[in-house]
C-alpha positions as CSV (number, residue, x, y, z in Angstrom):
1,M,0.0,-0.1,0.1
2,D,1.6,3.3,-1.2
3,F,0.8,6.5,0.7
4,G,2.8,8.7,-1.8
5,P,6.1,10.5,-1.3
6,N,4.9,13.2,1.1
7,Y,4.0,11.1,4.3
8,T,6.1,11.6,7.2
9,K,7.5,9.7,10.1
10,T,4.5,10.6,12.3
11,T,2.4,8.9,9.8
12,E,4.5,5.7,9.9
13,R,4.4,5.7,13.6
14,M,0.5,6.0,13.5
15,L,0.3,3.1,11.2
16,V,2.4,0.9,13.4
17,T,0.5,2.0,16.3
18,F,-2.5,1.0,14.5
19,I,-1.1,-2.4,13.5
20,V,0.0,-3.4,17.0
21,S,-3.3,-2.0,18.5
22,L,-5.4,-4.2,16.0
23,V,-3.3,-7.3,16.6
24,V,-3.7,-7.0,20.6
25,C,-7.4,-6.4,20.2
26,A,-7.9,-9.3,17.9
27,T,-6.1,-11.4,20.2
28,Y,-8.2,-10.5,23.1
29,M,-11.4,-11.0,21.1
30,Q,-10.3,-14.3,19.7
31,L,-9.2,-15.8,23.2
32,R,-11.9,-14.2,25.4
33,H,-14.9,-14.5,23.1
34,L,-14.6,-16.1,19.7
35,S,-12.8,-19.2,20.8
36,K,-16.1,-20.3,22.5
37,V,-17.4,-21.5,19.1
38,F,-14.9,-24.4,19.3
39,A,-15.7,-27.6,21.2
40,P,-13.9,-27.7,24.7
41,E,-11.6,-30.5,23.6
42,N,-10.6,-28.5,20.7
43,R,-10.5,-25.0,22.1
44,L,-7.0,-25.2,23.8
45,Y,-5.4,-26.5,20.4
46,M,-7.0,-23.8,18.4
47,N,-6.0,-21.1,20.8
48,R,-2.4,-22.3,20.8
49,L,-2.4,-22.4,17.0
50,Y,-3.7,-18.8,17.0
51,L,-1.0,-17.6,19.6
52,F,1.7,-19.2,17.7
53,C,0.7,-17.4,14.4
54,V,0.4,-13.9,16.3
55,A,3.6,-14.5,18.2
56,Y,5.8,-15.6,15.2
57,G,4.2,-12.8,13.2
58,M,4.9,-10.1,15.6
59,L,8.5,-11.4,16.0
60,C,8.8,-11.3,12.2
61,Y,7.2,-7.8,12.3
62,L,9.8,-6.6,14.8
63,L,12.6,-8.0,12.8
64,A,11.5,-6.5,9.5
65,M,11.1,-3.1,11.2
66,L,14.6,-3.2,13.0
67,K,16.8,-5.1,10.5
68,S,18.8,-3.3,7.8
69,P,17.3,-4.0,4.5
70,G,20.7,-4.2,3.0
71,R,22.9,-1.2,1.9
72,P,25.5,-1.0,-0.6
73,K,29.1,-0.5,0.9
74,Q,30.0,3.0,1.0
75,S,33.1,3.7,-1.4
76,N,34.9,6.7,-2.8
77,P,34.9,6.3,-6.5
78,T,37.3,8.2,-8.6
79,L,35.9,10.4,-11.5
80,A,36.9,7.8,-14.0
81,N,35.1,5.1,-12.2
82,I,32.1,7.4,-11.7
83,D,31.9,7.9,-15.5
84,K,32.0,4.3,-16.1
85,M,29.5,3.4,-13.5
86,K,27.1,6.0,-15.1
87,K,27.4,4.4,-18.5
88,E,26.6,1.1,-16.9
89,N,23.7,2.6,-14.8
90,N,25.4,1.5,-11.6
91,Y,25.9,5.0,-9.9
92,C,23.6,6.7,-7.5
93,E,23.8,10.4,-7.9
94,K,22.0,11.1,-4.6
95,C,24.3,8.8,-2.6
96,R,27.1,9.4,-4.7
97,N,28.2,5.7,-4.3
98,Y,28.2,2.7,-6.4
99,K,24.6,1.1,-7.0
100,P,24.4,-2.5,-7.8
101,D,22.1,-4.1,-10.1
102,R,18.4,-4.3,-8.8
103,A,19.4,-1.8,-6.2
104,H,17.2,1.5,-6.0
105,H,17.3,4.6,-4.1
106,C,14.7,5.2,-1.6
107,Q,13.4,8.8,-1.4
108,H,11.9,8.0,2.2
109,C,15.1,6.7,3.7
110,G,17.5,8.8,1.5
111,K,19.4,5.7,0.9
112,C,20.0,2.9,-1.6
113,T,18.7,-0.5,-1.0
114,L,19.8,-3.7,-2.4
115,R,17.3,-5.7,-4.3
116,M,14.7,-3.2,-2.9
117,D,11.2,-4.5,-3.2
118,H,9.3,-1.3,-1.9
119,H,9.4,1.1,1.1
120,C,6.7,-0.1,3.6
121,P,5.3,2.6,5.8
122,W,3.8,-0.2,8.0
123,I,7.1,-1.3,9.1
124,M,8.9,2.2,8.9
125,N,11.6,0.5,6.7
126,C,12.4,-0.7,3.2
127,V,12.0,-4.1,2.2
128,G,15.0,-5.4,0.6
129,I,17.6,-8.4,0.4
130,N,18.0,-8.6,4.2
131,N,14.5,-8.4,5.6
132,I,12.3,-9.5,2.8
133,K,11.9,-13.2,4.2
134,Q,10.7,-11.6,7.6
135,F,8.2,-9.5,5.6
136,Y,6.6,-12.3,4.0
137,L,6.6,-14.4,6.9
138,L,4.9,-11.6,9.1
139,S,2.3,-11.3,6.3
140,L,1.7,-14.8,6.1
141,F,1.2,-15.6,9.9
142,L,-0.6,-12.3,10.6
143,A,-3.0,-13.1,7.6
144,F,-3.6,-16.5,8.9
145,A,-4.5,-15.4,12.4
146,G,-6.7,-12.5,11.1
147,I,-8.6,-14.9,9.0
148,Q,-9.3,-17.3,11.8
149,T,-10.5,-14.2,13.8
150,V,-12.8,-13.2,11.1
151,L,-14.2,-16.6,10.3
152,T,-14.8,-17.5,14.0
153,G,-16.4,-14.1,14.5
154,V,-18.8,-14.5,11.4
155,Y,-19.9,-17.9,13.1
156,F,-20.0,-16.5,16.4
157,F,-22.2,-13.6,15.8
158,F,-24.4,-15.1,13.2
159,F,-24.5,-18.9,13.4
160,D,-23.7,-19.7,16.8
161,H,-27.0,-20.0,19.1
162,T,-25.9,-22.0,22.1
163,P,-27.5,-20.8,25.5
164,E,-24.0,-20.1,26.8
165,L,-23.6,-17.3,24.3
166,V,-26.9,-15.9,23.0
167,D,-27.6,-13.5,25.8
168,H,-24.1,-11.8,26.2
169,S,-24.2,-8.1,26.1
170,Y,-21.3,-8.0,23.5
171,K,-23.8,-9.7,21.0
172,K,-26.3,-6.7,21.4
173,F,-26.3,-3.2,20.0
174,P,-24.1,-1.0,20.3
175,M,-21.4,-3.5,21.2
176,L,-22.4,-5.6,18.2
177,I,-21.8,-2.7,15.8
178,F,-18.4,-2.1,17.2
179,Y,-17.3,-5.9,16.9
180,L,-18.7,-6.1,13.3
181,M,-16.8,-3.2,12.2
182,F,-13.7,-4.4,14.0
183,L,-14.1,-7.9,12.1
184,I,-14.5,-5.8,8.8
185,V,-11.2,-4.0,9.3
186,S,-9.4,-7.3,10.4
187,G,-10.8,-9.0,7.4
188,M,-9.5,-6.2,5.0
189,M,-6.1,-6.2,6.5
190,S,-5.7,-9.9,6.5
191,F,-6.7,-10.5,3.0
192,T,-4.6,-7.7,2.0
193,L,-1.6,-9.4,3.6
194,L,-2.5,-12.8,2.1
195,A,-2.6,-11.1,-1.4
196,I,0.8,-9.6,-1.0
197,V,2.1,-13.1,-0.2
198,I,0.4,-14.7,-3.0
199,S,1.5,-11.9,-5.5
200,H,5.2,-12.6,-4.7
201,M,4.8,-16.3,-5.2
202,N,4.2,-16.0,-8.7
């Protein structure tokens, strides 16, 4: 998702805060309420599977954010070398440094990134050769966790009518509206992450 060239670090911090808050709320909602749709003998297994996806996804999220995406080594090329690199399209005018093939200059970071895929504001970092694996893993595991939340949420609110759950206040207005809006946002984010993974598999 591209927010254009003019968004700021403050915008990126807001996006990171939004993602973390969404994951925390979804985890609480899943474990506190939605997991009740599973049979008691399966509930612990499904909760553990969900927590594994969330924990591993957030670990990859942290690594993708903090890890260097991969930068070209700084050099001091001579004028003759610069002319040669320009002819081969291997010179970055902004970094004034050698730019290997498939490296691109990021206008947000102000640096070149090796095998740059894109700059992702959701992780406040470029996605490059060193952190692209973590980026796809976080997308995959958080997508799986989010889809589980959405599917169990739809069943919980619309198809489950056990006496244990029917009369709870969070299944009534206005809490019902809040939870449904939350499920819609979670679904949009989850399927977007899954689409990212699938698009890069081809």
